[in-house]
C-alpha positions, 0 to 999 in steps of 0.5 A, spaced: 777 289 868 771 285 866 766 289 863 758 288 861 755 293 857 747 291 858 743 294 852 749 293 848 745 292 841 741 299 843 742 306 840 746 308 847 749 301 848 752 302 841 755 309 842 758 306 849 762 301 845 764 306 841 766 310 846 770 305 850 774 303 844 775 311 843 778 312 850 782 306 850 778 303 857 781 298 860 777 292 858 780 285 859 774 281 857 767 285 854 761 282 856 755 284 851 748 283 854 741 284 851 734 282 851 733 275 849 731 276 842 738 279 841 742 273 845 746 269 840 748 275 835 755 277 834 758 284 835 765 287 834 769 291 839 776 293 837 776 288 831 774 282 835 767 279 835 763 277 841 757 273 842 751 277 846 749 274 852 742 274 856 742 278 863 742 271 867 749 269 864 752 276 865 750 276 872 754 269 873 760 271 869 761 276 875 763 283 871 767 288 875 763 293 872 756 293 868 754 299 864 747 299 863 742 302 858 736 298 857 731 301 860 728 303 867 724 296 868 730 292 866 735 296 871 730 296 877 730 288 876 737 286 874 742 292 877 741 289 884 742 282 882 749 284 879 750 288 885 749 282 889 755 278 886 760 284 887 759 288 880 759 296 880 753 298 876 753 305 872 746 305 870 743 310 864 736 309 866 731 313 870 730 308 875 735 310 881 736 317 879 732 320 885 733 314 890 736 317 896 740 311 897 744 312 890 748 317 888 747 321 881 753 323 878 756 328 873 764 326 874 766 334 873 761 336 878 760 330 884 764 324 882 768 325 889 762 323 893 763 316 890 765 310 895 767 303 894 760 302 897 756 305 891 754 299 887 749 302 883 750 309 881 745 313 877 747 317 870 743 323 870 738 325 864 741 327 858 738 334 858 740 335 865 747 333 864 749 338 859 745 343 863 749 342 870 755 342 866 754 350 864 750 352 871 755 349 876 761 353 875 756 359 875 752 357 881 759 357 885 760 364 883 754 368 883 749 363 886 743 361 882 736 363 885 731 360 879 733 357 872 728 357 866 730 352 861 726 350 854 729 344 851 729 342 843 731 335 843 733 330 838 729 324 836 735 320 838 733 321 845 727 317 844 730 311 840 731 308 834 724 307 832 723 315 833 729 316 828 726 311 823 720 315 824 723 322 822 727 318 816 721 315 813 717 322 814 723 325 810 723 320 805 715 320 804 715 313 806 709 310 811 712 307 817 711 305 824 710 312 829 714 313 835 710 319 837 703 321 837 704 326 831 709 327 825 715 329 827 718 332 821 716 339 820 714 339 827 715 341 834 712 336 839 712 339 846 711 332 849 718 329 851 716 322 855 709 322 859 705 327 862 704 327 870 698 329 874 701 336 875 701 337 867 709 337 866 712 331 863 717 326 866 722 329 862 721 336 865 720 334 872 727 330 871 730 337 869 727 340 875 729 335 880 736 332 878 740 338 878 738 340 885 741 332 887 747 333 883 749 339 886 747 337 893 743 344 893 736 345 894 736 353 894 735 354 887 729 352 883 728 349 875 722 350 871 722 346 864 719 345 858 721 340 854 720 340 846 722 334 841 724 337 834 726 334 828 733 333 829 737 326 828 742 328 834 744 333 839 739 336 844 739 344 845 737 348 851 735 355 852 736 357 859 735 363 863 738 364 870 737 369 875 743 369 880 743 372 887 749 376 885 751 380 879 756 378 874 760 381 868 759 378 861 766 377 860 767 374 867 762 369 865 765 367 858 772 366 862 769 362 867 765 357 862 771 357 858 775 355 864 771 349 866 773 342 864 768 339 859 765 346 857 767 349 850 764 357 849 762 358 842 760 365 842 761 370 837 755 374 834 760 378 829 762 371 826 755 367 827 759 363 832 754 359 836 752 352 838 748 347 834 747 340 834 750 339 827 757 341 830 756 338 837 755 331 833 760 325 836 763 330 841 764 329 848 764 337 850 758 341 852 757 347 848 755 354 850 753 360 847 748 366 846 751 369 852 747 375 854 744 379 860 736 379 861 735 386 860 728 385 863 730 384 870 737 384 875 742 379 875 739 375 870 743 371 864 741 368 858 745 362 854 744 357 849 747 350 851 748 344 846 751 337 847 750 330 843 745 327 847 748 320 846 755 321 848 756 326 854 748 326 855 749 318 856 754 314 854 760 318 855 758 320 862 757 313 864 764 311 862 767 317 865 764 315 872 767 308 870 774 311 869 773 315 875 772 308 879 778 305 876 782 311 877 781 312 885 781 304 886 773 304 887 772 297 883 
C-alpha cells in the first residue's frame, strides 16, 4: 500500500503521520509530499527517515492513496492529476466538499456510500465533523428541524502562524499576526472570510455540509463561529429543535452507544467536555445535555473534539481504512 501524505510538513500533515503510525495503517511505502520550499527535507515515520518530494514526483510514483492537507488551491489543481493515474485521494481542504459529484464523508455516518469509482473523496470541515457525530443518531430518532450552533474554535484551526501569534502574545513578544487583532485575552467572531450574506465561510460550511453528509435537506443549521485563545480543540454550543419529543435519559443513552462519541455529563461532579481533555483523542465528547425550557422538543448540548484529529487527520485516515477494508482501493 503506497501512501502519499500531501502537506506532510504542515500541522495537519504532521498529525496524519502520527495517526497513521498509531493506528498501524498498512503503509508499505510512504511518500511525504510538500511545497517546493520543503522538498528535500527529511521527516521520520516509524523510526525511518523519508525525503520530502514535490507534487509532480509524487504523481509519477502512482500512490494507491493520497491523503491531502495542503489547502484548497493545491487540491483543486493536483487531486485530479493523482486521480488520473489511479490514486484515490482523500482531501482535507474545502475544495471538493460541496461538489455534487464528490462524496463528503464521516465514516461512522455515510462511508457505505463509497465505491471504487470515487477517486476524490472530501473530508468535511473540522467543526462539521464533531457536530454531525452527535446530531446524526439524534436526528434518526427524533428528526431535527433546526440547529443553532455557536463554535469556540482553537487557533490551531487557522494553522501554525496563528498558534505562534498566541504563543507570542502570551510571552509578550512582538511577532507576525495571523489575525487582524490580538487573540490572547480575546474572542474573534471571525473564522475564515466574510461572504456577501454577512456570514463567514466557516459558518456557511456548518450550514451546508451536515445536510450533504446526512443526505437530508429537511433540517436547517444556523451558525456563528468564534476564534478563542485555546491552542487545540474546538467547542460548540448546540441548540436542536426536533419534530418529536425526547427523554433526556434516552438522549444520553443513545449518544453513549454511538461509536466515536463519549458522553461526559454529570453536573454533580463538574464533568463536562473541555478542549484540554479532548487533546490528542479521536472521540467526540458531548455534555451539558439539557432541555431548552423556552420551547418544546428542543435540546441544548456542548460538543468538544480535537480539531486536528477527528476534525481532520483521523477522519481522513478512517476513510482510507474503510476503503482498504472494503476493497475499494
